[in-house]
Biotite code that builds the C-alpha atoms (Angstrom):
import biotite.structure as struc

atoms = struc.array([
    struc.Atom([-13.948, 50.399, -23.689], chain_id="A", res_id=1, res_name="LYS", atom_name="CA", element="C"),
    struc.Atom([-11.745, 49.878, -21.141], chain_id="A", res_id=2, res_name="SER", atom_name="CA", element="C"),
    struc.Atom([-9.136, 47.332, -21.121], chain_id="A", res_id=3, res_name="ILE", atom_name="CA", element="C"),
    struc.Atom([-10.998, 45.211, -18.308], chain_id="A", res_id=4, res_name="ASN", atom_name="CA", element="C"),
    struc.Atom([-14.425, 45.157, -20.972], chain_id="A", res_id=5, res_name="GLU", atom_name="CA", element="C"),
    struc.Atom([-12.282, 44.018, -23.981], chain_id="A", res_id=6, res_name="GLU", atom_name="CA", element="C"),
    struc.Atom([-10.852, 41.394, -22.486], chain_id="A", res_id=7, res_name="PHE", atom_name="CA", element="C"),
    struc.Atom([-13.811, 40.514, -20.709], chain_id="A", res_id=8, res_name="ALA", atom_name="CA", element="C"),
    struc.Atom([-15.863, 40.171, -23.994], chain_id="A", res_id=9, res_name="SER", atom_name="CA", element="C"),
    struc.Atom([-13.280, 38.262, -26.178], chain_id="A", res_id=10, res_name="TYR", atom_name="CA", element="C"),
    struc.Atom([-14.365, 34.993, -27.842], chain_id="A", res_id=11, res_name="GLU", atom_name="CA", element="C"),
    struc.Atom([-11.486, 32.475, -28.768], chain_id="A", res_id=12, res_name="PRO", atom_name="CA", element="C"),
    struc.Atom([-12.047, 31.071, -32.055], chain_id="A", res_id=13, res_name="PRO", atom_name="CA", element="C"),
    struc.Atom([-13.698, 27.540, -32.536], chain_id="A", res_id=14, res_name="SER", atom_name="CA", element="C"),
    struc.Atom([-11.621, 24.214, -33.212], chain_id="A", res_id=15, res_name="ASN", atom_name="CA", element="C"),
    struc.Atom([-12.291, 20.721, -33.052], chain_id="A", res_id=16, res_name="SER", atom_name="CA", element="C"),
    struc.Atom([-12.387, 20.839, -29.406], chain_id="A", res_id=17, res_name="PHE", atom_name="CA", element="C"),
    struc.Atom([-14.603, 22.581, -27.305], chain_id="A", res_id=18, res_name="THR", atom_name="CA", element="C"),
    struc.Atom([-13.477, 22.981, -23.674], chain_id="A", res_id=19, res_name="THR", atom_name="CA", element="C"),
    struc.Atom([-15.470, 21.943, -20.589], chain_id="A", res_id=20, res_name="THR", atom_name="CA", element="C"),
    struc.Atom([-14.535, 23.588, -17.467], chain_id="A", res_id=21, res_name="THR", atom_name="CA", element="C"),
    struc.Atom([-15.639, 21.794, -14.013], chain_id="A", res_id=22, res_name="THR", atom_name="CA", element="C"),
    struc.Atom([-15.344, 23.697, -10.677], chain_id="A", res_id=23, res_name="THR", atom_name="CA", element="C"),
    struc.Atom([-15.043, 22.650, -7.198], chain_id="A", res_id=24, res_name="SER", atom_name="CA", element="C"),
    struc.Atom([-14.865, 24.407, -3.828], chain_id="A", res_id=25, res_name="PRO", atom_name="CA", element="C"),
    struc.Atom([-10.887, 24.559, -4.334], chain_id="A", res_id=26, res_name="ASN", atom_name="CA", element="C"),
    struc.Atom([-9.901, 24.520, -7.841], chain_id="A", res_id=27, res_name="LYS", atom_name="CA", element="C"),
    struc.Atom([-10.989, 24.385, -11.676], chain_id="A", res_id=28, res_name="SER", atom_name="CA", element="C"),
    struc.Atom([-10.208, 21.571, -14.154], chain_id="A", res_id=29, res_name="THR", atom_name="CA", element="C"),
    struc.Atom([-10.125, 21.704, -17.646], chain_id="A", res_id=30, res_name="ILE", atom_name="CA", element="C"),
    struc.Atom([-10.629, 18.839, -20.091], chain_id="A", res_id=31, res_name="ARG", atom_name="CA", element="C"),
    struc.Atom([-10.888, 18.544, -23.937], chain_id="A", res_id=32, res_name="ASN", atom_name="CA", element="C"),
    struc.Atom([-13.918, 16.828, -25.457], chain_id="A", res_id=33, res_name="THR", atom_name="CA", element="C"),
    struc.Atom([-13.736, 15.510, -28.751], chain_id="A", res_id=34, res_name="PRO", atom_name="CA", element="C"),
    struc.Atom([-16.020, 17.220, -31.379], chain_id="A", res_id=35, res_name="SER", atom_name="CA", element="C"),
    struc.Atom([-19.125, 15.242, -32.866], chain_id="A", res_id=36, res_name="SER", atom_name="CA", element="C"),
    struc.Atom([-16.787, 14.397, -36.217], chain_id="A", res_id=37, res_name="THR", atom_name="CA", element="C"),
    struc.Atom([-14.412, 12.796, -34.247], chain_id="A", res_id=38, res_name="THR", atom_name="CA", element="C"),
    struc.Atom([-16.932, 10.948, -32.270], chain_id="A", res_id=39, res_name="THR", atom_name="CA", element="C"),
    struc.Atom([-18.295, 9.859, -35.414], chain_id="A", res_id=40, res_name="ALA", atom_name="CA", element="C"),
    struc.Atom([-15.358, 8.502, -36.924], chain_id="A", res_id=41, res_name="LEU", atom_name="CA", element="C"),
    struc.Atom([-14.436, 6.754, -33.580], chain_id="A", res_id=42, res_name="SER", atom_name="CA", element="C"),
    struc.Atom([-17.837, 4.821, -33.838], chain_id="A", res_id=43, res_name="ALA", atom_name="CA", element="C"),
    struc.Atom([-17.024, 3.015, -37.025], chain_id="A", res_id=44, res_name="VAL", atom_name="CA", element="C"),
    struc.Atom([-16.424, -0.241, -36.119], chain_id="A", res_id=45, res_name="ALA", atom_name="CA", element="C"),
    struc.Atom([-14.564, -3.021, -38.175], chain_id="A", res_id=46, res_name="ILE", atom_name="CA", element="C"),
    struc.Atom([-16.743, -6.101, -38.530], chain_id="A", res_id=47, res_name="PRO", atom_name="CA", element="C"),
    struc.Atom([-15.561, -9.484, -36.403], chain_id="A", res_id=48, res_name="ASP", atom_name="CA", element="C"),
    struc.Atom([-15.841, -11.756, -39.549], chain_id="A", res_id=49, res_name="TRP", atom_name="CA", element="C"),
    struc.Atom([-13.476, -9.416, -41.296], chain_id="A", res_id=50, res_name="THR", atom_name="CA", element="C"),
    struc.Atom([-10.620, -10.740, -39.302], chain_id="A", res_id=51, res_name="ILE", atom_name="CA", element="C"),
    struc.Atom([-11.764, -14.849, -40.231], chain_id="A", res_id=52, res_name="TYR", atom_name="CA", element="C"),
    struc.Atom([-12.426, -13.844, -43.994], chain_id="A", res_id=53, res_name="ALA", atom_name="CA", element="C"),
    struc.Atom([-8.372, -11.930, -44.559], chain_id="A", res_id=54, res_name="ILE", atom_name="CA", element="C"),
    struc.Atom([-6.760, -14.880, -42.502], chain_id="A", res_id=55, res_name="SER", atom_name="CA", element="C"),
    struc.Atom([-8.568, -17.622, -44.833], chain_id="A", res_id=56, res_name="HIS", atom_name="CA", element="C"),
    struc.Atom([-7.571, -15.465, -48.061], chain_id="A", res_id=57, res_name="ASN", atom_name="CA", element="C"),
    struc.Atom([-3.950, -14.665, -46.493], chain_id="A", res_id=58, res_name="ILE", atom_name="CA", element="C"),
    struc.Atom([-3.972, -19.053, -46.627], chain_id="A", res_id=59, res_name="GLY", atom_name="CA", element="C"),
    struc.Atom([-4.568, -19.128, -50.281], chain_id="A", res_id=60, res_name="GLY", atom_name="CA", element="C"),
    struc.Atom([-2.625, -16.604, -50.852], chain_id="A", res_id=61, res_name="ILE", atom_name="CA", element="C"),
    struc.Atom([0.455, -18.596, -49.851], chain_id="A", res_id=62, res_name="THR", atom_name="CA", element="C"),
    struc.Atom([0.217, -20.996, -52.818], chain_id="A", res_id=63, res_name="ASN", atom_name="CA", element="C"),
    struc.Atom([0.093, -17.938, -55.269], chain_id="A", res_id=64, res_name="ALA", atom_name="CA", element="C"),
    struc.Atom([4.219, -18.495, -56.124], chain_id="A", res_id=65, res_name="PRO", atom_name="CA", element="C"),
    struc.Atom([3.244, -22.198, -56.488], chain_id="A", res_id=66, res_name="VAL", atom_name="CA", element="C"),
    struc.Atom([0.172, -21.896, -59.002], chain_id="A", res_id=67, res_name="VAL", atom_name="CA", element="C"),
    struc.Atom([2.094, -19.195, -60.979], chain_id="A", res_id=68, res_name="THR", atom_name="CA", element="C"),
    struc.Atom([5.122, -21.044, -61.762], chain_id="A", res_id=69, res_name="LYS", atom_name="CA", element="C"),
    struc.Atom([2.983, -23.776, -62.533], chain_id="A", res_id=70, res_name="ALA", atom_name="CA", element="C"),
    struc.Atom([1.483, -22.099, -64.998], chain_id="A", res_id=71, res_name="GLN", atom_name="CA", element="C"),
    struc.Atom([4.226, -22.657, -67.618], chain_id="A", res_id=72, res_name="LYS", atom_name="CA", element="C"),
    struc.Atom([3.979, -26.313, -67.546], chain_id="A", res_id=73, res_name="TRP", atom_name="CA", element="C"),
    struc.Atom([0.216, -26.169, -66.708], chain_id="A", res_id=74, res_name="TYR", atom_name="CA", element="C"),
    struc.Atom([-0.942, -24.570, -70.376], chain_id="A", res_id=75, res_name="LYS", atom_name="CA", element="C"),
    struc.Atom([1.768, -27.550, -72.131], chain_id="A", res_id=76, res_name="ARG", atom_name="CA", element="C"),
    struc.Atom([-0.332, -30.407, -70.999], chain_id="A", res_id=77, res_name="ILE", atom_name="CA", element="C"),
    struc.Atom([-3.397, -31.790, -72.468], chain_id="A", res_id=78, res_name="PRO", atom_name="CA", element="C"),
    struc.Atom([-6.336, -30.045, -70.436], chain_id="A", res_id=79, res_name="LEU", atom_name="CA", element="C"),
    struc.Atom([-10.359, -30.548, -71.502], chain_id="A", res_id=80, res_name="PRO", atom_name="CA", element="C"),
    struc.Atom([-12.044, -28.553, -73.324], chain_id="A", res_id=81, res_name="THR", atom_name="CA", element="C"),
    struc.Atom([-14.173, -26.954, -70.483], chain_id="A", res_id=82, res_name="TRP", atom_name="CA", element="C"),
    struc.Atom([-11.584, -25.886, -68.177], chain_id="A", res_id=83, res_name="THR", atom_name="CA", element="C"),
    struc.Atom([-12.204, -22.150, -66.844], chain_id="A", res_id=84, res_name="PRO", atom_name="CA", element="C"),
    struc.Atom([-9.777, -19.717, -67.803], chain_id="A", res_id=85, res_name="PRO", atom_name="CA", element="C"),
    struc.Atom([-6.893, -18.573, -65.723], chain_id="A", res_id=86, res_name="ASN", atom_name="CA", element="C"),
    struc.Atom([-8.586, -15.199, -64.546], chain_id="A", res_id=87, res_name="PHE", atom_name="CA", element="C"),
    struc.Atom([-11.328, -16.912, -62.999], chain_id="A", res_id=88, res_name="ALA", atom_name="CA", element="C"),
    struc.Atom([-9.447, -18.484, -60.155], chain_id="A", res_id=89, res_name="PHE", atom_name="CA", element="C"),
    struc.Atom([-8.759, -15.530, -58.029], chain_id="A", res_id=90, res_name="ALA", atom_name="CA", element="C"),
    struc.Atom([-11.919, -14.157, -58.111], chain_id="A", res_id=91, res_name="PRO", atom_name="CA", element="C"),
    struc.Atom([-13.603, -17.310, -57.263], chain_id="A", res_id=92, res_name="THR", atom_name="CA", element="C"),
    struc.Atom([-11.601, -18.095, -54.283], chain_id="A", res_id=93, res_name="TRP", atom_name="CA", element="C"),
    struc.Atom([-11.297, -14.861, -53.025], chain_id="A", res_id=94, res_name="THR", atom_name="CA", element="C"),
    struc.Atom([-14.813, -14.867, -52.764], chain_id="A", res_id=95, res_name="LEU", atom_name="CA", element="C"),
    struc.Atom([-15.130, -19.125, -51.540], chain_id="A", res_id=96, res_name="LEU", atom_name="CA", element="C"),
    struc.Atom([-12.462, -17.913, -48.766], chain_id="A", res_id=97, res_name="TYR", atom_name="CA", element="C"),
    struc.Atom([-14.603, -14.872, -47.504], chain_id="A", res_id=98, res_name="GLY", atom_name="CA", element="C"),
    struc.Atom([-17.303, -16.922, -47.206], chain_id="A", res_id=99, res_name="LEU", atom_name="CA", element="C"),
    struc.Atom([-15.298, -19.598, -45.339], chain_id="A", res_id=100, res_name="MET", atom_name="CA", element="C"),
    struc.Atom([-14.413, -17.438, -43.053], chain_id="A", res_id=101, res_name="GLY", atom_name="CA", element="C"),
    struc.Atom([-17.593, -15.292, -42.170], chain_id="A", res_id=102, res_name="TYR", atom_name="CA", element="C"),
    struc.Atom([-19.071, -19.063, -41.661], chain_id="A", res_id=103, res_name="SER", atom_name="CA", element="C"),
    struc.Atom([-16.189, -20.056, -39.424], chain_id="A", res_id=104, res_name="LEU", atom_name="CA", element="C"),
    struc.Atom([-16.719, -16.742, -37.582], chain_id="A", res_id=105, res_name="SER", atom_name="CA", element="C"),
    struc.Atom([-20.528, -17.309, -36.616], chain_id="A", res_id=106, res_name="ARG", atom_name="CA", element="C"),
    struc.Atom([-19.373, -20.846, -35.202], chain_id="A", res_id=107, res_name="ILE", atom_name="CA", element="C"),
    struc.Atom([-16.819, -19.773, -33.057], chain_id="A", res_id=108, res_name="VAL", atom_name="CA", element="C"),
    struc.Atom([-19.404, -17.019, -31.535], chain_id="A", res_id=109, res_name="LYS", atom_name="CA", element="C"),
    struc.Atom([-22.556, -19.078, -31.528], chain_id="A", res_id=110, res_name="SER", atom_name="CA", element="C"),
    struc.Atom([-21.447, -20.671, -27.880], chain_id="A", res_id=111, res_name="GLY", atom_name="CA", element="C"),
    struc.Atom([-22.546, -24.004, -28.830], chain_id="A", res_id=112, res_name="SER", atom_name="CA", element="C"),
    struc.Atom([-21.057, -27.141, -27.017], chain_id="A", res_id=113, res_name="PRO", atom_name="CA", element="C"),
    struc.Atom([-20.127, -28.285, -30.528], chain_id="A", res_id=114, res_name="LEU", atom_name="CA", element="C"),
    struc.Atom([-18.270, -25.434, -31.006], chain_id="A", res_id=115, res_name="THR", atom_name="CA", element="C"),
    struc.Atom([-14.858, -26.795, -30.561], chain_id="A", res_id=116, res_name="ASN", atom_name="CA", element="C"),
    struc.Atom([-15.411, -29.707, -32.154], chain_id="A", res_id=117, res_name="LEU", atom_name="CA", element="C"),
    struc.Atom([-16.752, -28.048, -35.535], chain_id="A", res_id=118, res_name="ALA", atom_name="CA", element="C"),
    struc.Atom([-13.866, -25.554, -35.159], chain_id="A", res_id=119, res_name="THR", atom_name="CA", element="C"),
    struc.Atom([-11.114, -28.636, -35.285], chain_id="A", res_id=120, res_name="ARG", atom_name="CA", element="C"),
    struc.Atom([-12.876, -30.363, -37.856], chain_id="A", res_id=121, res_name="VAL", atom_name="CA", element="C"),
    struc.Atom([-12.638, -27.579, -40.143], chain_id="A", res_id=122, res_name="TRP", atom_name="CA", element="C"),
    struc.Atom([-9.141, -26.398, -39.552], chain_id="A", res_id=123, res_name="LEU", atom_name="CA", element="C"),
    struc.Atom([-7.991, -29.978, -40.305], chain_id="A", res_id=124, res_name="PHE", atom_name="CA", element="C"),
    struc.Atom([-10.223, -29.596, -43.547], chain_id="A", res_id=125, res_name="HIS", atom_name="CA", element="C"),
    struc.Atom([-8.915, -25.820, -44.150], chain_id="A", res_id=126, res_name="TYR", atom_name="CA", element="C"),
    struc.Atom([-5.295, -27.129, -43.998], chain_id="A", res_id=127, res_name="ALA", atom_name="CA", element="C"),
    struc.Atom([-5.939, -29.858, -46.823], chain_id="A", res_id=128, res_name="ALA", atom_name="CA", element="C"),
    struc.Atom([-7.252, -27.559, -48.800], chain_id="A", res_id=129, res_name="ASN", atom_name="CA", element="C"),
    struc.Atom([-4.137, -25.332, -48.495], chain_id="A", res_id=130, res_name="ILE", atom_name="CA", element="C"),
    struc.Atom([-2.276, -28.475, -49.093], chain_id="A", res_id=131, res_name="ALA", atom_name="CA", element="C"),
    struc.Atom([-3.783, -29.303, -52.529], chain_id="A", res_id=132, res_name="TRP", atom_name="CA", element="C"),
    struc.Atom([-1.941, -26.807, -54.687], chain_id="A", res_id=133, res_name="ALA", atom_name="CA", element="C"),
    struc.Atom([1.412, -28.100, -53.529], chain_id="A", res_id=134, res_name="PRO", atom_name="CA", element="C"),
    struc.Atom([0.340, -31.449, -54.093], chain_id="A", res_id=135, res_name="ILE", atom_name="CA", element="C"),
    struc.Atom([-1.017, -30.819, -57.723], chain_id="A", res_id=136, res_name="PHE", atom_name="CA", element="C"),
    struc.Atom([1.084, -27.997, -58.739], chain_id="A", res_id=137, res_name="PHE", atom_name="CA", element="C"),
    struc.Atom([4.205, -27.790, -56.784], chain_id="A", res_id=138, res_name="GLY", atom_name="CA", element="C"),
    struc.Atom([4.875, -31.811, -57.084], chain_id="A", res_id=139, res_name="PHE", atom_name="CA", element="C"),
    struc.Atom([2.856, -32.480, -60.570], chain_id="A", res_id=140, res_name="GLN", atom_name="CA", element="C"),
    struc.Atom([1.143, -35.478, -58.840], chain_id="A", res_id=141, res_name="ASN", atom_name="CA", element="C"),
    struc.Atom([-1.966, -35.255, -60.305], chain_id="A", res_id=142, res_name="LEU", atom_name="CA", element="C"),
    struc.Atom([-3.229, -38.538, -58.819], chain_id="A", res_id=143, res_name="ARG", atom_name="CA", element="C"),
    struc.Atom([-2.809, -37.636, -55.232], chain_id="A", res_id=144, res_name="LEU", atom_name="CA", element="C"),
    struc.Atom([-4.399, -34.037, -56.105], chain_id="A", res_id=145, res_name="GLY", atom_name="CA", element="C"),
    struc.Atom([-6.974, -35.917, -57.282], chain_id="A", res_id=146, res_name="LEU", atom_name="CA", element="C"),
    struc.Atom([-7.516, -37.970, -53.530], chain_id="A", res_id=147, res_name="LEU", atom_name="CA", element="C"),
    struc.Atom([-7.248, -34.834, -51.583], chain_id="A", res_id=148, res_name="VAL", atom_name="CA", element="C"),
    struc.Atom([-9.921, -33.354, -53.819], chain_id="A", res_id=149, res_name="ASN", atom_name="CA", element="C"),
    struc.Atom([-11.780, -36.497, -52.841], chain_id="A", res_id=150, res_name="LEU", atom_name="CA", element="C"),
    struc.Atom([-11.056, -35.866, -49.137], chain_id="A", res_id=151, res_name="PHE", atom_name="CA", element="C"),
    struc.Atom([-12.046, -32.442, -49.169], chain_id="A", res_id=152, res_name="LEU", atom_name="CA", element="C"),
    struc.Atom([-15.595, -33.279, -50.919], chain_id="A", res_id=153, res_name="VAL", atom_name="CA", element="C"),
    struc.Atom([-16.106, -35.477, -48.207], chain_id="A", res_id=154, res_name="GLY", atom_name="CA", element="C"),
    struc.Atom([-15.051, -34.455, -45.394], chain_id="A", res_id=155, res_name="SER", atom_name="CA", element="C"),
    struc.Atom([-17.080, -30.980, -45.967], chain_id="A", res_id=156, res_name="LEU", atom_name="CA", element="C"),
    struc.Atom([-20.336, -32.858, -47.026], chain_id="A", res_id=157, res_name="GLY", atom_name="CA", element="C"),
    struc.Atom([-19.988, -35.561, -44.380], chain_id="A", res_id=158, res_name="LEU", atom_name="CA", element="C"),
    struc.Atom([-18.515, -33.529, -41.185], chain_id="A", res_id=159, res_name="GLY", atom_name="CA", element="C"),
    struc.Atom([-18.560, -30.019, -41.601], chain_id="A", res_id=160, res_name="VAL", atom_name="CA", element="C"),
    struc.Atom([-21.389, -29.169, -43.191], chain_id="A", res_id=161, res_name="LEU", atom_name="CA", element="C"),
    struc.Atom([-23.690, -31.608, -40.648], chain_id="A", res_id=162, res_name="PRO", atom_name="CA", element="C"),
    struc.Atom([-21.545, -29.706, -37.578], chain_id="A", res_id=163, res_name="LEU", atom_name="CA", element="C"),
    struc.Atom([-22.060, -26.289, -39.152], chain_id="A", res_id=164, res_name="TYR", atom_name="CA", element="C"),
    struc.Atom([-25.519, -27.013, -39.463], chain_id="A", res_id=165, res_name="TYR", atom_name="CA", element="C"),
    struc.Atom([-26.476, -28.115, -36.131], chain_id="A", res_id=166, res_name="ARG", atom_name="CA", element="C"),
    struc.Atom([-24.791, -24.656, -34.481], chain_id="A", res_id=167, res_name="ILE", atom_name="CA", element="C"),
    struc.Atom([-25.717, -22.174, -36.912], chain_id="A", res_id=168, res_name="ASP", atom_name="CA", element="C"),
    struc.Atom([-27.880, -23.373, -40.167], chain_id="A", res_id=169, res_name="PRO", atom_name="CA", element="C"),
    struc.Atom([-26.956, -19.924, -41.979], chain_id="A", res_id=170, res_name="LEU", atom_name="CA", element="C"),
    struc.Atom([-23.226, -20.684, -41.378], chain_id="A", res_id=171, res_name="ALA", atom_name="CA", element="C"),
    struc.Atom([-23.780, -24.064, -43.323], chain_id="A", res_id=172, res_name="ALA", atom_name="CA", element="C"),
    struc.Atom([-25.789, -22.590, -46.194], chain_id="A", res_id=173, res_name="TYR", atom_name="CA", element="C"),
    struc.Atom([-22.533, -20.332, -46.588], chain_id="A", res_id=174, res_name="LEU", atom_name="CA", element="C"),
    struc.Atom([-20.304, -23.185, -47.244], chain_id="A", res_id=175, res_name="GLN", atom_name="CA", element="C"),
    struc.Atom([-22.446, -24.685, -50.308], chain_id="A", res_id=176, res_name="VAL", atom_name="CA", element="C"),
    struc.Atom([-20.570, -22.685, -52.889], chain_id="A", res_id=177, res_name="PRO", atom_name="CA", element="C"),
    struc.Atom([-17.314, -23.920, -51.729], chain_id="A", res_id=178, res_name="TYR", atom_name="CA", element="C"),
    struc.Atom([-18.828, -26.992, -52.138], chain_id="A", res_id=179, res_name="LEU", atom_name="CA", element="C"),
    struc.Atom([-20.292, -27.036, -55.708], chain_id="A", res_id=180, res_name="VAL", atom_name="CA", element="C"),
    struc.Atom([-16.775, -25.510, -56.503], chain_id="A", res_id=181, res_name="TRP", atom_name="CA", element="C"),
    struc.Atom([-14.841, -28.659, -54.715], chain_id="A", res_id=182, res_name="LEU", atom_name="CA", element="C"),
    struc.Atom([-17.242, -30.858, -56.603], chain_id="A", res_id=183, res_name="LEU", atom_name="CA", element="C"),
    struc.Atom([-16.414, -29.624, -60.051], chain_id="A", res_id=184, res_name="PHE", atom_name="CA", element="C"),
    struc.Atom([-12.873, -29.196, -59.241], chain_id="A", res_id=185, res_name="ALA", atom_name="CA", element="C"),
    struc.Atom([-12.495, -32.808, -58.427], chain_id="A", res_id=186, res_name="THR", atom_name="CA", element="C"),
    struc.Atom([-14.061, -33.252, -61.747], chain_id="A", res_id=187, res_name="LYS", atom_name="CA", element="C"),
    struc.Atom([-12.015, -31.317, -63.361], chain_id="A", res_id=188, res_name="LEU", atom_name="CA", element="C"),
    struc.Atom([-8.931, -32.976, -61.623], chain_id="A", res_id=189, res_name="ASN", atom_name="CA", element="C"),
    struc.Atom([-9.890, -36.472, -62.643], chain_id="A", res_id=190, res_name="GLN", atom_name="CA", element="C"),
    struc.Atom([-10.424, -35.112, -65.905], chain_id="A", res_id=191, res_name="ALA", atom_name="CA", element="C"),
    struc.Atom([-6.860, -33.987, -66.294], chain_id="A", res_id=192, res_name="VAL", atom_name="CA", element="C"),
    struc.Atom([-5.260, -36.895, -64.749], chain_id="A", res_id=193, res_name="CYS", atom_name="CA", element="C"),
    struc.Atom([-7.397, -38.977, -67.328], chain_id="A", res_id=194, res_name="LYS", atom_name="CA", element="C"),
    struc.Atom([-5.531, -37.037, -69.922], chain_id="A", res_id=195, res_name="LEU", atom_name="CA", element="C"),
    struc.Atom([-2.389, -37.390, -68.200], chain_id="A", res_id=196, res_name="ASN", atom_name="CA", element="C"),
    struc.Atom([-1.581, -40.864, -67.053], chain_id="A", res_id=197, res_name="PRO", atom_name="CA", element="C"),
    struc.Atom([1.201, -42.119, -65.194], chain_id="A", res_id=198, res_name="MET", atom_name="CA", element="C"),
    struc.Atom([3.841, -44.081, -67.545], chain_id="A", res_id=199, res_name="VAL", atom_name="CA", element="C"),
    struc.Atom([6.491, -45.411, -65.892], chain_id="A", res_id=200, res_name="GLY", atom_name="CA", element="C"),
    struc.Atom([5.783, -43.393, -63.061], chain_id="A", res_id=201, res_name="GLY", atom_name="CA", element="C"),
    struc.Atom([6.231, -39.692, -64.874], chain_id="A", res_id=202, res_name="VAL", atom_name="CA", element="C"),
    struc.Atom([3.185, -37.741, -66.494], chain_id="A", res_id=203, res_name="ASN", atom_name="CA", element="C"),
    struc.Atom([3.038, -35.340, -68.796], chain_id="A", res_id=204, res_name="GLU", atom_name="CA", element="C"),
    struc.Atom([2.826, -32.428, -66.307], chain_id="A", res_id=205, res_name="ALA", atom_name="CA", element="C"),
    struc.Atom([6.242, -33.707, -64.704], chain_id="A", res_id=206, res_name="MET", atom_name="CA", element="C"),
    struc.Atom([8.048, -34.223, -68.035], chain_id="A", res_id=207, res_name="VAL", atom_name="CA", element="C"),
    struc.Atom([6.656, -30.381, -68.867], chain_id="A", res_id=208, res_name="GLN", atom_name="CA", element="C"),
    struc.Atom([7.918, -28.983, -65.736], chain_id="A", res_id=209, res_name="ALA", atom_name="CA", element="C"),
    struc.Atom([11.230, -30.263, -65.974], chain_id="A", res_id=210, res_name="ASP", atom_name="CA", element="C"),
    struc.Atom([11.260, -28.452, -69.547], chain_id="A", res_id=211, res_name="LEU", atom_name="CA", element="C"),
    struc.Atom([10.303, -25.397, -68.482], chain_id="A", res_id=212, res_name="CYS", atom_name="CA", element="C"),
    struc.Atom([12.600, -25.336, -65.500], chain_id="A", res_id=213, res_name="ALA", atom_name="CA", element="C"),
    struc.Atom([15.512, -26.366, -67.511], chain_id="A", res_id=214, res_name="SER", atom_name="CA", element="C"),
    struc.Atom([14.886, -24.071, -70.483], chain_id="A", res_id=215, res_name="GLY", atom_name="CA", element="C"),
    struc.Atom([15.014, -26.398, -72.944], chain_id="A", res_id=216, res_name="GLU", atom_name="CA", element="C"),
    struc.Atom([12.972, -27.940, -75.938], chain_id="A", res_id=217, res_name="GLY", atom_name="CA", element="C"),
    struc.Atom([12.574, -31.494, -76.823], chain_id="A", res_id=218, res_name="TYR", atom_name="CA", element="C"),
    struc.Atom([15.077, -33.350, -74.643], chain_id="A", res_id=219, res_name="ASN", atom_name="CA", element="C"),
    struc.Atom([15.916, -36.767, -73.461], chain_id="A", res_id=220, res_name="ASP", atom_name="CA", element="C"),
    struc.Atom([13.458, -36.544, -71.047], chain_id="A", res_id=221, res_name="ALA", atom_name="CA", element="C"),
    struc.Atom([10.562, -36.010, -73.422], chain_id="A", res_id=222, res_name="MET", atom_name="CA", element="C"),
    struc.Atom([11.581, -38.517, -75.658], chain_id="A", res_id=223, res_name="LEU", atom_name="CA", element="C"),
    struc.Atom([11.609, -41.153, -73.193], chain_id="A", res_id=224, res_name="GLN", atom_name="CA", element="C"),
    struc.Atom([8.435, -40.434, -71.792], chain_id="A", res_id=225, res_name="TYR", atom_name="CA", element="C"),
    struc.Atom([7.067, -40.774, -75.353], chain_id="A", res_id=226, res_name="ASP", atom_name="CA", element="C"),
    struc.Atom([8.345, -44.149, -75.870], chain_id="A", res_id=227, res_name="ILE", atom_name="CA", element="C"),
    struc.Atom([7.164, -45.169, -72.655], chain_id="A", res_id=228, res_name="LYS", atom_name="CA", element="C"),
    struc.Atom([3.578, -43.987, -73.716], chain_id="A", res_id=229, res_name="LYS", atom_name="CA", element="C"),
    struc.Atom([4.247, -45.803, -77.018], chain_id="A", res_id=230, res_name="LEU", atom_name="CA", element="C"),
    struc.Atom([5.190, -48.595, -75.261], chain_id="A", res_id=231, res_name="GLN", atom_name="CA", element="C"),
    struc.Atom([1.953, -48.629, -72.646], chain_id="A", res_id=232, res_name="ALA", atom_name="CA", element="C"),
    struc.Atom([-0.239, -47.916, -75.764], chain_id="A", res_id=233, res_name="ALA", atom_name="CA", element="C"),
    struc.Atom([1.597, -50.955, -78.052], chain_id="A", res_id=234, res_name="ALA", atom_name="CA", element="C"),
    struc.Atom([1.056, -53.161, -74.851], chain_id="A", res_id=235, res_name="ALA", atom_name="CA", element="C"),
    struc.Atom([-2.646, -52.492, -74.198], chain_id="A", res_id=236, res_name="LYS", atom_name="CA", element="C"),
    struc.Atom([-3.325, -52.893, -77.691], chain_id="A", res_id=237, res_name="TYR", atom_name="CA", element="C"),
    struc.Atom([-1.733, -56.385, -77.860], chain_id="A", res_id=238, res_name="ALA", atom_name="CA", element="C"),
    struc.Atom([-3.777, -57.002, -74.832], chain_id="A", res_id=239, res_name="GLY", atom_name="CA", element="C"),
    struc.Atom([-0.527, -57.862, -72.750], chain_id="A", res_id=240, res_name="LEU", atom_name="CA", element="C"),
])
């Protein structure tokens, strides 16, 4: 064969791009077209609701340092026998925050006239949810934590859920597991308060938190707290 014939019969090796040539009367234009594999990968899209689910979980994760630090004193105070094990809380809240985010995404995309109101009510409720851990675990204010829990139950059951149901019933149903957990958490919080009463403005949680922070054993703070508990018990027994 001549050199011209061999050049004309030459076929370049295939790759991930195919070459398309378009000609016009005056010039030729060459462009690269992605292969079918590249096109298939680009077609994979992340659902919009995942952004809401992840952002809700991020809010919960911000409390992780406070909760983790509190485990030292939390396991020292009297707790109900039916208190769930510590390892149950993280997966439970991860699931619940994911459902919260998915639920909110349906409300935001609904286009309902009530969307703005429902979103504002939810964000206020969510802020209170995030505030509970610093109050209960950070400041050992068990009673205020109980009040926050009561507010969460009321605002969810009487505010968020009715609004969500009017906009998108499924969005409301997605919040039901969260409502059930809130009712349980409120009952648990109430039981912890009963087992750790305030005596002279101090409760067992505060004393144990101070002991853990100082690294000391039984010290004067614990002694004073025990004396106040005995005094309160004596006064109650005497009917004072």
